[in-house]
Steps between C-alpha positions, in 0.01 A plus 500: 500500500776372721423767750135400515602141565736615773230707662253213494768266634573732786130519579468123494806466721387762748145380536561174690750672726245706683589497865270356769250729661604639840263489799181455303556793260389386151553712192258465213619298203420775255705753690794259517492437123483872426798575721706221346418637155614843611813341646585319178457806282695718741776238506516524124592864535761412763649234274528748216699732728709210636568288190513757225325619186451143369194492720252724325220567740326743269454218248279322751308813589628514856522848644560647838144623522364148446624387839375810674157484340445133569630527858275801554208297365582216740532736791186693419308177441567383852461838671219665306203557731254471211269753351247618749197700391418735783180692523513874560392476863766237571768718345385795704505283812857391423608860448355600836675209665829598331465856633428366848805275494724780376377724778557224753857454378563873527416466870684174566748390238578176693156345438604188305151377412404844375791492253398156373134600455596820316725312255228243436236764422731710281594187305135413446429853379792484255679799652845383389689815602332521838540132576872525416535796741302318770722194470810716510387672821412172666831341404687791660330435834434125503665199339258346254395138496582267214144526367505881495837509325401246236179689428694826466769343282249337266319833455824681420617224266175519305554877454872483413556620141867587453841468659434774758191318621704181525754677721213621719376140536854389586508762779170366634637147503804621694274656764278193513779253575621715792181488706472125561658183370260409218606221260204575274607862452856390421362254247290773340804728497711243320230423245439869431871572458512231231265717295764772489782276389517676163601827659855601568630296791177298509667160532719618789191649663314168488791308649550765768134477603505120519828496696358746754184291519708191582687693770172611651274193473714228347530325837122497549430127529149509358492806272864540398469220245291718267777762477765238423278341235424833331864607492618164370224492242607842373862395460400165348283676243800702386700177463230331295454805281874516424549126450404490124769752401770373738638270231558791263713696748877494527644312799588828668154651448335176608700496824421865565129468430339158501734317740502784754119514488485123550724535806258755649221240499732238655593751770135570584424129533798447730422800718138395536581139588730615782210671681229312697178562307177312457482268196879476472475149360314621191761770441781244524322270255448790262870585518595142423275503197613840378874458548690327222791420733495300824423702811820575695550324834529830686153599380357167618662545843356849537161370390504223763607745768213731403258206526618434856449864590155487345398221738595722798295791371196300388332475845498879535381556143223243537393661826471832318298342221257341744456804726273794430622855450663695658688196643706711738581217743608272215724769355650570842596133535647503148702814583636340816611200294675716242667707772655183643640405158630854448480546122448879457333472158245243620437691826428813301270307267291341777461837673380651172256215443359540850459876457292457185219358712587670831601846384299662781679316782752749650685236701588311182641816339698573816649152504591518130658847521687402816651200320612719209640768733707252696597239240500617138555877549452569128397865469256481210335183626472620860357841414258348249356263760470778761325721246254225410438427868385854581287510185321179602465582873523881526324498838784307671746743656766231556539456124549874447757518779695209352480659156656823629778303669568299183519816289744656745701177516545493122580869461184622330483874435365711784224650287370155408492398868314820589242436228454144629443633851233740374326207330506315831326789675218486246466120515214510752622321811228374732664588832640825634810320628584396142560863409730541799698197387547619140600847620757345734646292216533807276646717779756230577603506135536878502701487821748258345558745213614778734865567570482627858863605500388810316319767699244551228419324178221461249430146620469615863252770411303248297494266800372772733232610255397134461462464878286814512289376207455160663362656818269724301383208283417283801318787666286595203465217248523195724318639802217627283449156345554272801420739790852430628848588387627144535796625703377558858850455642641753249765259372580717199546806718716301742720386213532858379599619846767231532647591161513868594665424834744225405590571139437872463596610856187715509360442852284809478299351213490163676354661815234677295402170342479324838282780633264439209503128573402557863216735408341227286387297802829322574592692816330241722726217388821439693682340205460816290659716770781253550570501122530876513713480814740253336530728198585794726752290693677402178491830310368766737592628846417422865272801540265385226515142632388619844229718349368207292486269804323757715234538232478122468435461875205739477348360177562126499200291597584145393833435681577805719714290737748424225536865401546600866769238541690631195482856634630399842779295342615796292496738799683244711788487252507856363277734698563727797331469838244757398427306181466182704255658745287638222497165323404310815223746581356488150516123471342441844223748430433350161502140622269584787257662260523203267431254783201703608364504148551126470314435827208713385498329165504158669212600728304632209566185303396285796180701539420462133572128520271468802226690319540275203481192719183633662349564158590149395341353813188709444475379144546141614224535763270666250558222249445233765175664615384537143571134424326388821196711420488368147528142619228557759265642236573205274430252781182686594370490142569129456332417833191700404468329162530156659234593756262610222542172315452281805143364527534410866602827666640480846322807640201541268393813310570731793869424481522649150395836642799504741816417294712732711420304815594172334832648391561626851460146631737361240762754595470467875424138594762227480429182307430311824198722568362426162544131551297520821224694326383214275351245741400738785352807330174636646219443242289785636736781409375553143227245455708245311736227598864472387629194319687261719827490302527859365852627444599868488636636168854533638523126571359426155778713345762322701367166387506609131854635535610179670350305210697708250816457703451125491456513122825695446792318666784718619826423317822662613718641223815300433779758472731243342289527181528879469714461187217330308219705655362847424290718726182636340322792669246779441241249380127579532369392841180379339681246280288186536746234386850654514681178416281421199523859373878540533617156391434554123686833513814351653489172304583709193848544657553132584395213724317613816526276807257685724305825529457563873256783587516650850177523699415683823382327817143559382572325171507815286756535222766751605599616151833320461636155441812295425559330164752215499665376179710198412803697383665825603517621139122478476468709818722766346283509188192534719634831634425647158126475581540781751231769465274279286135578564286242682132594527575871477799512739871492411652179634839544673746213441825508698769256613415297806731625775462451874523857628560383855836372373547775239338812649673731252367320194283725286377436149472808282516428131562856379818707520528762774801677347518786252387383154569767241302325227185463714241765592281534809158643416265621775161668505346271239121462498391166644317425174818527292589165344839363403415526130397868532821589682710308247337692216604828665854388587598336172489839327826583678693177443489122500311375806630167630267456799229679697401403854190648664535494878202341679406420856460147633147482362621585150357852500715771334676758719555761230870415466697336221853412390586539129818337369654638180762347275773743609576796724470756221140413425415501870647847553310634199178350631551670838532839333191449286264312734559664837197715576288340224125476557339156463124481554503825699788372719833679492771233514854525631783321321854444628793261457439192716704536819307329785592592860705247691279230647524475876643178634229299676525475875595160628197331651508407864483140603143375502390321810192299576276596796682247709835650417628233262614586148235436235602431139388770265335259262235401754326833455583557134732759342378792712516321834237521769396868496408704803176609338344156459141496622348222705184326396337594831446847648753585768230514764423132440858379482635284779841603629784252466595368840830354383635790295716727707488772239242575228593538142430875495643584840516391863206288608295645792411285799218253436275651768495835324377365168270209605131578442272391792256224416131596461191296564224452248290764673783755475540416137126549429501837684796609289309420181184692608689806627411817311 
């Protein structure tokens, strides 16, 4: 009965010592009690082995299988998916989906989502053997997440029956802790190892697991506490279980057993209190309560020092807790802080923590591996990180190249390096140049293995065969996939030729290689010929140098002058008179031909430019005529409707039968003639008299426009407020109250001082405005409203910048560089929506964003940009979606690589008609355009007597444009002319 009391005492002691929950992770109370019960009973077995036969565990019914069974029950209880009753059709549907996924994986084994879906379906169907094989295959290619590992481990634990199964679970735990730094997996590992404490070496196994867990995650400020608590609880349970029989032991046995075990718990407390961890105060209080002796001064000093360190780390930890995953920027700042302090263990830990959430960021892996390569230089650690890097980001060639270098640096076997290189070739790079880079890295490695002092060796033959294979691979595999070899300059072949010439003294082979290089389209480049010439100068002879330069003179088209100069220089120093004459003749002939070709090309280019200018002028004239005709028709229609509504018609019913004559008058008589018509018109012309104060429609329009201009005061833009102002454009021209419509939208960002719409001289809204805020921060937030729809049109919101002072300023919110994780989709049907495209794209990976390209009116252009979570998913989507048919449209899909945007031409200084500079803001953001139309027909416009030059060109003399005055009789004859 003493043993039962000890067991219950250990349970009661262990229960209040449960550690605090880390980062919001809460374990269920039932699970915690079950695990502590398992721990207590397993400790009983350990105590029996430690203390001696006085402790009879069989008397209490404690067996090794008890711990295993109860731990398996706890594990299965939390991981069991439940019993699902599937109908026959659902099972058949799952089987078809499983077959589809297996077939898909046979085509592309690097499809991560396909692996996950297959494991999920096999697990639901209860295919235990198949799901184990599927997990094994996935773990060989990809590192698994913490969730996938825990699910796998719980399934295996629930099926473990004997010691062999336990060893298999141990092996799985060892693989799991190598992928990522996962405190929860280490905790599960320690708890599971406690269940095997009754086996041979079980106690040492438990302590070994917990010690390794502390080395891995013990410094983790938020999650490391759970590992310390579990380890200390295990050792404390052994102490409490052995305490009742300690008084019956001899002093020697007591010192060897009970006192040494007690010292282990003291040691754990002291080690933990010397490390900055969250909730250190509670641990210190617990130690004071647990310890029978006063706490040593050295322990208190270490504890206070750890508290000071904790205050330095807290801002970074709190920033991580407040930020949302993946928190890359926050981790980068934390890494920079740790790098300044320089503690290798903490630097390694923060890198590992960052990679858990940013495992698909190649730059982070590169930075981590570079630190290990240059600072720690521990073989196992370095190679492990490089291996994990290429498993997480297999599409990044830089990681593979660094991996090969690290393996060579640490003396890895040649066969292992060769196998790694073959894996790199099958990784699925997304650019042809990536394959060239990995081949160069491998060829450099093979070259360093060769002892060139020997005429022939196995390593040299392997190097030559590798060069030949590289050229064949680029020609067939790479060129077939990317329509290019990725090596237009033949860098690999150049390297081979240099090795043959310089290290193998085989100029014949080098010349053959250079001949192949020139036949691949490189003969027109001067630098290629000069490379060959320099190689011949260093390792060949003068005859071949001269021959190479003569060929270069005839073939080079980019810099023939340079090649000619090199030839003449060589003949001047080494050649005979005959060689000199031949060189001069060839160079002069070639240069003359080149100059002639350049002149013809320049003339042709000038002719094409002139034709293009003429086409542009024709298009401008056509547009101007079209606009004038449209305006004339609009004016004609409005005049006719006003005439129909007027009860007192100026010319009676007969005038309605001759609208063309009235229009002819309006377009040919100046306003002064019309003014004379009112009081002096002949009443006998059409049988009716004209009103005394009639005004022509053109003057009525001018009066209405003048009224609108008076209603809208002109306010010049204050450029000193550009920092708190945004420029809003592409608004609907028919917007009735722009200020009232836009103010609620922008007030959501902050306090709005003024919404200032821009109107034309006629009082019409020009489609843009300025919005001024009280603070600059509010203006920056307002930029986020860019592309928001206002009455069917996307509103453009950009910073307010005076382009007369900053002519190069251009706002373009999207990247124009190569983005390997983003796709460019063209050929989409105009009816395709964002949701429909997302439904198609998400089958190939996690879609972060989709942008349908529209014109200024918000209408789709059949183009889209699709952003995936990583480069691997994007490359897979290209392979599967390119050429797909959507609503009878065949789409094209490629990695987003926009062409370089042309720099805008600097605008010329704007001058007013009088010659003075006019501020840009007077005429709005576009300035006063050359295509602005006047309110009056040109025939009725009065020439400006003061302007020396018209806005659209030189002003003709006044006499040539002035229309002669007509009398009333002439005017009446003009109306009645048929």
